[in-house]
FIMI-476068 format. One record per residue (C-alpha): residue number from 1; y, z, x. Coordinates in nm, 3 decimals. Last residue first. Layout:
REM FIMI-476068
NUM | Y | Z | X
...
END
This chain:
REM FIMI-476068
522 | 18.712 | 3.173 | 13.513
521 | 18.615 | 3.209 | 13.169
520 | 18.355 | 3.485 | 13.077
519 | 17.992 | 3.469 | 13.102
518 | 17.719 | 3.186 | 12.994
517 | 17.518 | 3.080 | 13.322
516 | 17.405 | 2.738 | 13.345
515 | 17.101 | 2.706 | 13.610
514 | 17.138 | 2.552 | 13.989
513 | 16.944 | 2.614 | 14.275
512 | 16.676 | 2.808 | 14.099
511 | 16.546 | 3.086 | 14.332
510 | 16.268 | 3.301 | 14.290
509 | 16.160 | 3.635 | 14.361
508 | 15.783 | 3.711 | 14.232
507 | 15.717 | 3.647 | 13.876
506 | 15.532 | 3.803 | 13.610
505 | 15.413 | 3.756 | 13.247
504 | 15.233 | 3.947 | 12.971
503 | 15.128 | 3.847 | 12.634
502 | 15.065 | 4.025 | 12.283
501 | 15.033 | 3.792 | 11.973
500 | 15.291 | 3.660 | 11.727
499 | 15.214 | 3.382 | 11.445
498 | 15.493 | 3.260 | 11.273
497 | 15.461 | 2.891 | 11.424
496 | 15.528 | 3.084 | 11.777
495 | 15.616 | 3.421 | 11.855
494 | 15.537 | 3.561 | 12.165
493 | 15.513 | 3.971 | 12.244
492 | 15.601 | 4.157 | 12.546
491 | 15.512 | 4.517 | 12.572
490 | 15.592 | 4.569 | 12.965
489 | 15.417 | 4.633 | 13.253
488 | 15.562 | 4.314 | 13.448
487 | 15.327 | 4.133 | 13.698
486 | 15.475 | 4.150 | 14.032
485 | 15.444 | 3.863 | 14.307
484 | 15.644 | 3.964 | 14.608
483 | 15.586 | 3.669 | 14.836
482 | 15.881 | 3.514 | 14.759
481 | 15.981 | 3.154 | 14.623
480 | 16.235 | 2.918 | 14.712
479 | 16.340 | 2.565 | 14.581
478 | 16.294 | 2.611 | 14.229
477 | 16.493 | 2.334 | 14.102
476 | 16.229 | 2.082 | 13.974
475 | 16.092 | 2.380 | 13.737
474 | 16.463 | 2.401 | 13.652
473 | 16.504 | 2.054 | 13.535
472 | 16.111 | 2.052 | 13.331
471 | 16.274 | 2.368 | 13.129
470 | 16.564 | 2.264 | 13.061
469 | 16.912 | 2.517 | 13.092
468 | 17.044 | 2.809 | 12.961
467 | 17.114 | 3.155 | 13.084
466 | 17.296 | 3.412 | 12.885
465 | 17.437 | 3.711 | 13.030
464 | 17.490 | 4.058 | 12.846
463 | 17.508 | 4.236 | 13.159
462 | 17.612 | 4.224 | 13.556
461 | 17.605 | 4.492 | 13.827
460 | 17.853 | 4.417 | 14.122
459 | 17.733 | 4.321 | 14.470
458 | 17.408 | 4.202 | 14.621
457 | 17.464 | 4.016 | 14.934
456 | 17.453 | 3.660 | 15.085
455 | 17.785 | 3.612 | 15.053
454 | 17.825 | 3.718 | 14.665
453 | 17.511 | 3.785 | 14.483
452 | 17.607 | 3.957 | 14.126
451 | 17.373 | 4.204 | 13.989
450 | 17.177 | 4.186 | 13.668
449 | 17.076 | 4.382 | 13.396
448 | 17.028 | 4.265 | 12.967
447 | 17.016 | 3.876 | 13.040
446 | 16.957 | 3.697 | 12.731
445 | 16.746 | 3.342 | 12.749
444 | 16.788 | 3.016 | 12.669
443 | 16.586 | 2.697 | 12.696
442 | 16.545 | 2.353 | 12.641
441 | 16.259 | 2.163 | 12.662
440 | 16.358 | 1.851 | 12.468
439 | 16.072 | 1.904 | 12.215
438 | 15.964 | 2.237 | 12.302
437 | 16.325 | 2.349 | 12.172
436 | 16.275 | 2.723 | 12.369
435 | 16.364 | 3.077 | 12.286
434 | 16.424 | 3.438 | 12.470
433 | 16.441 | 3.799 | 12.499
432 | 16.543 | 4.116 | 12.639
431 | 16.611 | 4.062 | 13.006
430 | 16.636 | 4.252 | 13.305
429 | 16.592 | 4.195 | 13.639
428 | 16.877 | 3.864 | 13.679
427 | 16.997 | 3.832 | 14.067
426 | 17.362 | 3.650 | 13.972
425 | 17.532 | 3.337 | 14.209
424 | 17.777 | 3.328 | 14.509
423 | 17.691 | 3.219 | 14.835
422 | 17.329 | 3.254 | 14.791
421 | 17.084 | 3.183 | 15.112
420 | 17.113 | 3.608 | 15.198
419 | 16.913 | 3.661 | 14.841
418 | 16.624 | 3.433 | 14.896
417 | 16.583 | 3.556 | 15.289
416 | 16.590 | 3.895 | 15.129
415 | 16.322 | 3.830 | 14.894
414 | 16.119 | 3.649 | 15.156
413 | 15.987 | 3.275 | 15.149
412 | 15.625 | 3.100 | 15.175
411 | 15.512 | 3.162 | 14.777
410 | 15.322 | 3.369 | 14.586
409 | 15.165 | 3.237 | 14.251
408 | 15.347 | 3.247 | 13.922
407 | 15.252 | 3.432 | 13.619
406 | 15.156 | 3.378 | 13.263
405 | 14.929 | 3.643 | 13.161
404 | 14.840 | 3.521 | 12.768
403 | 14.955 | 3.176 | 12.653
402 | 14.872 | 3.031 | 12.308
401 | 14.678 | 2.752 | 12.230
400 | 14.635 | 2.757 | 11.840
399 | 14.405 | 2.937 | 11.629
398 | 14.420 | 2.959 | 11.232
397 | 14.564 | 3.243 | 11.040
396 | 14.524 | 3.533 | 10.832
395 | 14.193 | 3.665 | 11.016
394 | 14.518 | 3.788 | 11.271
393 | 14.748 | 3.682 | 11.504
392 | 14.578 | 3.385 | 11.613
391 | 14.455 | 3.269 | 11.969
390 | 14.287 | 2.969 | 12.118
389 | 14.379 | 2.970 | 12.511
388 | 14.026 | 3.020 | 12.641
387 | 14.024 | 2.718 | 12.853
386 | 13.873 | 2.493 | 12.618
385 | 13.668 | 2.221 | 12.796
384 | 13.818 | 1.872 | 12.865
383 | 13.779 | 1.543 | 12.707
382 | 14.119 | 1.548 | 12.620
381 | 14.116 | 1.538 | 12.228
380 | 13.785 | 1.753 | 12.240
379 | 14.038 | 2.021 | 12.469
378 | 14.280 | 1.994 | 12.211
377 | 14.063 | 2.089 | 11.910
376 | 13.842 | 2.384 | 12.121
375 | 14.194 | 2.494 | 12.229
374 | 14.365 | 2.408 | 12.519
373 | 14.663 | 2.518 | 12.788
372 | 14.738 | 2.212 | 12.947
371 | 14.604 | 2.062 | 13.312
370 | 14.686 | 2.030 | 13.644
369 | 15.118 | 1.972 | 13.652
368 | 15.163 | 1.849 | 13.995
367 | 15.361 | 2.161 | 14.268
366 | 15.050 | 2.287 | 14.469
365 | 14.889 | 2.358 | 14.146
364 | 15.059 | 2.378 | 13.807
363 | 14.900 | 2.493 | 13.515
362 | 14.603 | 2.703 | 13.709
361 | 14.429 | 2.853 | 13.424
360 | 14.204 | 3.203 | 13.459
359 | 13.959 | 3.211 | 13.191
358 | 13.906 | 3.377 | 12.851
357 | 13.581 | 3.306 | 12.738
356 | 13.561 | 3.083 | 12.430
355 | 13.479 | 3.246 | 12.089
354 | 13.749 | 3.116 | 11.886
353 | 13.944 | 3.383 | 11.925
352 | 13.990 | 3.390 | 12.260
351 | 13.720 | 3.587 | 12.484
350 | 13.784 | 3.874 | 12.725
349 | 14.125 | 3.860 | 12.668
348 | 14.433 | 3.971 | 12.871
347 | 14.783 | 3.966 | 12.788
346 | 14.832 | 4.357 | 12.777
345 | 14.689 | 4.387 | 13.117
344 | 14.372 | 4.611 | 13.099
343 | 14.192 | 4.375 | 13.391
342 | 14.363 | 4.069 | 13.469
341 | 14.114 | 3.812 | 13.361
340 | 14.345 | 3.581 | 13.090
339 | 14.530 | 3.400 | 13.355
338 | 14.838 | 3.157 | 13.286
337 | 14.888 | 3.023 | 13.668
336 | 15.142 | 2.838 | 13.822
335 | 15.169 | 2.742 | 14.154
334 | 15.484 | 2.639 | 14.329
333 | 15.492 | 2.558 | 14.714
332 | 15.452 | 2.198 | 14.674
331 | 15.824 | 2.174 | 14.490
330 | 15.805 | 2.105 | 14.093
329 | 15.646 | 1.880 | 13.878
328 | 15.473 | 1.634 | 14.044
327 | 15.219 | 1.415 | 13.834
326 | 14.891 | 1.487 | 13.723
325 | 14.984 | 1.530 | 13.359
324 | 15.337 | 1.460 | 13.358
323 | 15.339 | 1.236 | 13.005
322 | 15.347 | 1.514 | 12.750
321 | 15.538 | 1.760 | 12.939
320 | 15.839 | 1.669 | 12.733
319 | 15.628 | 1.814 | 12.448
318 | 15.610 | 1.667 | 12.061
317 | 15.338 | 1.394 | 12.210
316 | 15.109 | 1.514 | 11.935
315 | 14.848 | 1.604 | 12.212
314 | 15.135 | 1.760 | 12.454
313 | 15.243 | 2.041 | 12.141
312 | 14.888 | 2.110 | 12.092
311 | 14.837 | 2.119 | 12.432
310 | 15.021 | 2.462 | 12.512
309 | 15.226 | 2.286 | 12.843
308 | 15.559 | 2.314 | 12.694
307 | 15.564 | 2.677 | 12.566
306 | 15.478 | 2.774 | 12.937
305 | 15.767 | 2.589 | 13.099
304 | 16.112 | 2.737 | 13.016
303 | 16.051 | 2.968 | 12.792
302 | 15.725 | 3.152 | 12.959
301 | 15.826 | 3.059 | 13.328
300 | 16.182 | 3.201 | 13.280
299 | 16.005 | 3.509 | 13.117
298 | 15.841 | 3.562 | 13.431
297 | 16.179 | 3.767 | 13.534
296 | 16.007 | 3.997 | 13.385
295 | 15.825 | 4.106 | 13.763
294 | 16.013 | 3.972 | 14.078
293 | 16.380 | 3.938 | 14.029
292 | 16.491 | 3.573 | 13.913
291 | 16.785 | 3.447 | 14.129
290 | 17.017 | 3.197 | 13.994
289 | 17.254 | 2.935 | 14.169
288 | 17.528 | 2.878 | 13.969
287 | 17.664 | 2.627 | 13.662
286 | 17.929 | 2.820 | 13.508
285 | 18.062 | 3.095 | 13.345
284 | 18.263 | 3.389 | 13.544
283 | 18.002 | 3.675 | 13.541
282 | 17.996 | 3.981 | 13.288
281 | 18.069 | 4.318 | 13.419
280 | 17.855 | 4.605 | 13.433
279 | 17.985 | 4.956 | 13.534
278 | 17.939 | 5.112 | 13.198
277 | 17.576 | 4.894 | 13.194
276 | 17.466 | 5.071 | 13.506
275 | 17.415 | 5.409 | 13.287
274 | 17.157 | 5.210 | 13.051
273 | 16.910 | 5.093 | 13.312
272 | 16.916 | 5.377 | 13.514
271 | 16.808 | 5.597 | 13.219
270 | 16.558 | 5.367 | 13.105
269 | 16.410 | 5.321 | 13.432
268 | 16.384 | 5.664 | 13.568
267 | 16.216 | 5.803 | 13.203
266 | 15.992 | 5.511 | 13.232
265 | 15.920 | 5.550 | 13.597
264 | 15.867 | 5.910 | 13.567
263 | 15.608 | 5.889 | 13.242
262 | 15.410 | 5.610 | 13.497
261 | 15.339 | 5.884 | 13.771
260 | 15.303 | 6.143 | 13.524
259 | 14.980 | 5.947 | 13.410
258 | 15.009 | 5.748 | 13.042
257 | 14.747 | 5.501 | 13.106
256 | 14.505 | 5.833 | 13.063
255 | 14.533 | 5.801 | 12.713
254 | 14.348 | 5.454 | 12.698
253 | 14.471 | 5.110 | 12.820
252 | 14.471 | 4.737 | 12.690
251 | 14.839 | 4.768 | 12.819
250 | 15.226 | 4.821 | 12.766
249 | 15.510 | 4.991 | 12.887
248 | 15.871 | 5.040 | 12.815
247 | 16.203 | 5.072 | 12.923
246 | 16.519 | 5.104 | 12.751
245 | 16.912 | 5.018 | 12.657
244 | 17.217 | 5.122 | 12.482
243 | 17.560 | 5.163 | 12.596
242 | 17.884 | 5.307 | 12.440
241 | 18.243 | 5.349 | 12.513
240 | 18.385 | 5.652 | 12.403
239 | 18.493 | 5.825 | 12.710
238 | 18.088 | 5.713 | 12.869
237 | 17.840 | 5.784 | 12.559
236 | 17.491 | 5.703 | 12.618
235 | 17.211 | 5.545 | 12.371
234 | 16.867 | 5.561 | 12.535
233 | 16.555 | 5.376 | 12.457
232 | 16.166 | 5.511 | 12.550
231 | 15.911 | 5.292 | 12.468
230 | 15.468 | 5.338 | 12.480
229 | 15.232 | 5.116 | 12.416
228 | 14.896 | 5.084 | 12.334
227 | 14.587 | 4.826 | 12.293
226 | 14.202 | 4.788 | 12.287
225 | 13.996 | 4.539 | 12.202
224 | 13.640 | 4.518 | 12.084
223 | 13.514 | 4.232 | 12.123
222 | 13.201 | 4.044 | 11.961
221 | 13.060 | 3.702 | 11.983
220 | 12.815 | 3.422 | 11.805
219 | 12.807 | 3.114 | 11.936
218 | 12.574 | 2.862 | 11.727
217 | 12.783 | 2.556 | 11.750
216 | 12.827 | 2.623 | 11.378
215 | 13.076 | 2.913 | 11.443
214 | 13.072 | 3.275 | 11.484
213 | 13.355 | 3.470 | 11.604
212 | 13.387 | 3.854 | 11.564
211 | 13.676 | 4.087 | 11.623
210 | 13.757 | 4.445 | 11.715
209 | 14.078 | 4.648 | 11.677
208 | 14.154 | 5.019 | 11.805
207 | 14.540 | 5.052 | 11.813
206 | 14.816 | 5.276 | 11.967
205 | 15.165 | 5.338 | 11.941
204 | 15.380 | 5.539 | 12.127
203 | 15.765 | 5.631 | 12.062
202 | 16.068 | 5.736 | 12.194
201 | 16.428 | 5.738 | 12.063
200 | 16.732 | 5.942 | 12.245
199 | 17.083 | 5.964 | 12.152
198 | 17.380 | 6.119 | 12.343
197 | 17.260 | 6.047 | 12.702
196 | 17.638 | 6.129 | 12.890
195 | 17.541 | 6.431 | 13.013
194 | 17.283 | 6.273 | 13.225
193 | 16.927 | 6.297 | 13.310
192 | 16.890 | 6.672 | 13.070
191 | 16.895 | 6.441 | 12.754
190 | 16.623 | 6.176 | 12.886
189 | 16.400 | 6.461 | 12.998
188 | 16.399 | 6.642 | 12.697
187 | 16.274 | 6.320 | 12.470
186 | 16.073 | 6.193 | 12.727
185 | 15.854 | 6.563 | 12.722
184 | 15.872 | 6.518 | 12.325
183 | 15.710 | 6.199 | 12.296
182 | 15.456 | 6.291 | 12.546
181 | 15.385 | 6.613 | 12.389
180 | 15.301 | 6.423 | 12.039
179 | 15.044 | 6.220 | 12.175
178 | 14.749 | 6.501 | 12.215
177 | 14.867 | 6.652 | 11.893
176 | 14.852 | 6.313 | 11.737
175 | 14.427 | 6.352 | 11.776
174 | 14.268 | 6.087 | 12.059
173 | 13.896 | 6.008 | 11.907
172 | 14.036 | 5.670 | 11.751
171 | 14.191 | 5.550 | 12.047
170 | 13.881 | 5.533 | 12.221
169 | 13.776 | 5.680 | 12.582
168 | 13.688 | 5.590 | 12.866
167 | 13.810 | 5.202 | 12.797
166 | 13.623 | 4.920 | 12.850
165 | 13.894 | 4.665 | 12.916
164 | 13.840 | 4.367 | 13.137
163 | 13.429 | 4.333 | 13.063
162 | 13.356 | 3.954 | 13.104
161 | 13.059 | 3.783 | 12.867
160 | 12.882 | 3.538 | 13.077
159 | 13.002 | 3.197 | 13.028
158 | 12.779 | 3.003 | 12.783
157 | 12.489 | 2.815 | 12.848
156 | 12.407 | 2.504 | 12.605
155 | 12.621 | 2.450 | 12.286
154 | 12.307 | 2.453 | 12.097
153 | 12.232 | 2.166 | 11.834
152 | 12.521 | 2.032 | 11.637
151 | 12.545 | 2.045 | 11.254
150 | 12.443 | 1.763 | 11.089
149 | 12.160 | 1.964 | 10.879
148 | 12.500 | 2.133 | 10.680
147 | 12.575 | 1.841 | 10.508
146 | 12.740 | 1.499 | 10.584
145 | 12.684 | 1.239 | 10.248
144 | 13.020 | 1.156 | 10.196
143 | 13.242 | 1.132 | 10.527
142 | 13.444 | 1.464 | 10.564
141 | 13.640 | 1.715 | 10.349
140 | 13.865 | 1.970 | 10.572
139 | 14.071 | 2.075 | 10.254
138 | 13.784 | 2.088 | 10.063
137 | 13.596 | 2.274 | 10.347
136 | 13.848 | 2.527 | 10.338
135 | 13.830 | 2.650 | 10.022
134 | 13.466 | 2.660 | 10.016
133 | 13.478 | 2.900 | 10.296
132 | 13.728 | 3.097 | 10.108
131 | 13.485 | 3.118 | 9.809
130 | 13.163 | 3.173 | 10.022
129 | 13.343 | 3.452 | 10.251
128 | 13.434 | 3.604 | 9.893
127 | 13.106 | 3.570 | 9.734
126 | 12.901 | 3.725 | 10.025
125 | 13.139 | 4.005 | 10.051
124 | 13.372 | 4.099 | 10.353
123 | 13.657 | 4.143 | 10.090
122 | 14.030 | 4.050 | 10.257
121 | 13.966 | 3.685 | 10.241
120 | 14.078 | 3.404 | 10.425
119 | 14.067 | 2.992 | 10.390
118 | 14.138 | 2.714 | 10.644
117 | 14.104 | 2.339 | 10.670
116 | 14.177 | 2.150 | 10.943
115 | 14.224 | 1.772 | 10.932
114 | 14.217 | 1.566 | 11.297
113 | 13.880 | 1.470 | 11.262
112 | 13.677 | 1.723 | 11.044
111 | 13.781 | 2.117 | 11.109
110 | 13.679 | 2.404 | 10.898
109 | 13.766 | 2.744 | 10.955
108 | 13.668 | 3.052 | 10.785
107 | 13.881 | 3.373 | 10.802
106 | 13.760 | 3.714 | 10.733
105 | 13.936 | 4.017 | 10.641
104 | 14.002 | 4.429 | 10.769
103 | 14.306 | 4.538 | 10.857
102 | 14.425 | 4.931 | 10.852
101 | 14.778 | 5.051 | 10.918
100 | 14.890 | 5.419 | 11.038
99 | 15.199 | 5.650 | 11.008
98 | 15.432 | 5.836 | 11.194
97 | 15.827 | 5.827 | 11.199
96 | 16.081 | 6.044 | 11.225
95 | 15.936 | 6.301 | 11.406
94 | 16.255 | 6.524 | 11.588
93 | 16.357 | 6.555 | 11.923
92 | 16.661 | 6.313 | 11.922
91 | 16.462 | 6.045 | 11.725
90 | 16.065 | 6.060 | 11.724
89 | 15.788 | 5.808 | 11.716
88 | 15.446 | 5.778 | 11.618
87 | 15.249 | 5.472 | 11.559
86 | 14.880 | 5.378 | 11.445
85 | 14.728 | 5.066 | 11.396
84 | 14.329 | 5.043 | 11.317
83 | 14.230 | 4.616 | 11.301
82 | 13.910 | 4.489 | 11.202
81 | 13.893 | 4.150 | 11.227
80 | 13.603 | 3.854 | 11.112
79 | 13.661 | 3.488 | 11.219
78 | 13.419 | 3.238 | 11.088
77 | 13.396 | 2.925 | 11.276
76 | 13.365 | 2.529 | 11.132
75 | 13.284 | 2.216 | 11.291
74 | 13.263 | 1.778 | 11.265
73 | 13.319 | 1.869 | 10.831
72 | 13.104 | 1.682 | 10.610
71 | 13.151 | 1.868 | 10.275
70 | 12.897 | 2.087 | 10.276
69 | 12.986 | 2.232 | 10.646
68 | 13.213 | 2.521 | 10.530
67 | 12.931 | 2.649 | 10.272
66 | 12.688 | 2.633 | 10.548
65 | 12.895 | 2.835 | 10.745
64 | 12.901 | 3.150 | 10.499
63 | 12.524 | 3.136 | 10.425
62 | 12.462 | 3.165 | 10.826
61 | 12.690 | 3.417 | 10.821
60 | 12.599 | 3.644 | 10.547
59 | 12.232 | 3.587 | 10.696
58 | 12.296 | 3.740 | 11.029
57 | 12.473 | 4.030 | 10.912
56 | 12.801 | 4.163 | 10.817
55 | 12.742 | 4.499 | 10.620
54 | 13.072 | 4.662 | 10.714
53 | 12.915 | 4.886 | 10.962
52 | 12.730 | 4.551 | 11.100
51 | 13.070 | 4.473 | 11.223
50 | 13.020 | 4.643 | 11.530
49 | 12.711 | 4.570 | 11.608
48 | 12.585 | 4.222 | 11.518
47 | 12.379 | 4.029 | 11.779
46 | 12.459 | 3.826 | 12.100
45 | 12.256 | 3.732 | 12.437
44 | 12.486 | 3.558 | 12.675
43 | 12.308 | 3.349 | 12.936
42 | 12.026 | 3.398 | 12.693
41 | 12.102 | 3.085 | 12.514
40 | 12.269 | 3.182 | 12.126
39 | 12.005 | 3.087 | 11.894
38 | 12.124 | 2.816 | 11.635
37 | 12.323 | 2.819 | 11.339
36 | 12.305 | 2.595 | 11.028
35 | 11.953 | 2.466 | 11.212
34 | 11.769 | 2.744 | 11.044
33 | 11.757 | 3.072 | 11.224
32 | 11.391 | 3.181 | 11.320
31 | 11.508 | 3.314 | 11.677
30 | 11.641 | 3.640 | 11.566
29 | 11.977 | 3.619 | 11.739
28 | 11.987 | 3.752 | 12.080
27 | 12.077 | 4.116 | 12.172
26 | 12.318 | 4.285 | 12.367
25 | 12.669 | 4.141 | 12.248
24 | 12.941 | 4.282 | 12.472
23 | 13.107 | 4.589 | 12.336
22 | 13.484 | 4.615 | 12.495
21 | 13.624 | 4.914 | 12.468
20 | 13.901 | 5.130 | 12.243
19 | 14.227 | 5.079 | 12.151
18 | 14.567 | 4.877 | 12.025
17 | 14.940 | 4.838 | 11.985
16 | 15.166 | 4.978 | 11.689
15 | 15.422 | 4.866 | 11.494
14 | 15.791 | 4.885 | 11.448
13 | 15.782 | 5.048 | 11.788
12 | 16.078 | 5.228 | 11.936
11 | 16.173 | 5.082 | 12.301
10 | 16.275 | 4.769 | 12.126
9 | 15.972 | 4.453 | 12.147
8 | 16.045 | 4.222 | 12.405
7 | 16.064 | 3.893 | 12.244
6 | 15.914 | 3.570 | 12.286
5 | 16.048 | 3.284 | 12.077
4 | 15.937 | 2.929 | 12.003
3 | 16.154 | 2.654 | 11.840
2 | 16.018 | 2.315 | 11.737
1 | 16.241 | 1.996 | 11.697
END
């Protein structure tokens, strides 16, 4: 069985997150391209702008694709990536880490039936690209006699290129001395917030990156992709008892993202979530109603439901949802979305890593499983359009169906109504990670902060609780959904098959009639 994980990164970054606006292609490819790369339709004009500085031009792409298709593949694509990441971290007022990294390379993929060949290189020379293409072609070789002239024709009108994260200022133009005061301020204010605060770690990361996708269908697109993340971690000591917690925010934003209001919220949440742990208890273990608070409780959707709806698992019949398409899977007021279009959200994308425009996809509509999350391969298998969910960690990896921003739409209930309906249960509002076994649909995630609900009222704080359940069964047991949808602003990262990608998640307040809660014995 396959296991997938969702992690919320710790408050001190181990690696950065991103920067700078989207540069939509501006002019069409030259009209004299050979059949191996037909012109892109005028509805989405394309030219090479960002990557021209690295010597990438149309001739380089044409020749690479010709080699990729020389063994008879059905289709091929070239994925080129440049990424500059920077991280700065403070611990107890002193800079303990400051570094940057640069990635530049290209991957060539060839698809022939169910066979996929992939090669990559860190050099953007014609020789290196052709070698990568030849390796991919050899792995996915097709019937004898195939040739580049068998490339498919113009793919037809493509959707307009969206602009979901254009920034006023690139992170490349932000100096370290502009970021350092943000960390110093948080550090000083955290120590002053409460005498029990004994250790403070804070960090900021930013990233300036861009991708180019060119394929044998005639597609050519560039996207400049920003990202940033700031986190605060606190360790407090109360009479020799230590507790640690934190808070972070992330998005495809520029330096202006870190307003006084947002920094105040980071400080307030980090301090409150840490100090409340001194009062927290573990609930009794057992099966009970669980109320998922609005916001980061979207981890329930991600782990219990989202991965099982990624089309590669269903195409291979390894997902428990493989036979549920078009069937009721939840109450009629449950609607679940995977969305690439939320402006500047961490999980948003203009285009996926196959060049398909990221769109808003209804997974569950009116309680019925409406579709899966598709990349190009799974879409062809099911005879549908790709949903813009083909994502990869970097040029070293093949794309696969992945979530973006996954959330549940508002329902007919009120938060207070949901709380009042619970005789004995728990309210979960802070999480650190989770994982799921795709085949069986069994999942678990860790609740860092929460509350007991007793006789319809929120009472004692709880901590260190594991929630265990089965995705389809829990989806069926969602019996109340409030009207307070919140998209969590934290820096969530999803792991699948060894690849990590940034995601977002959200949820209104939701009641699950029964989930197994791992706590203390009665």
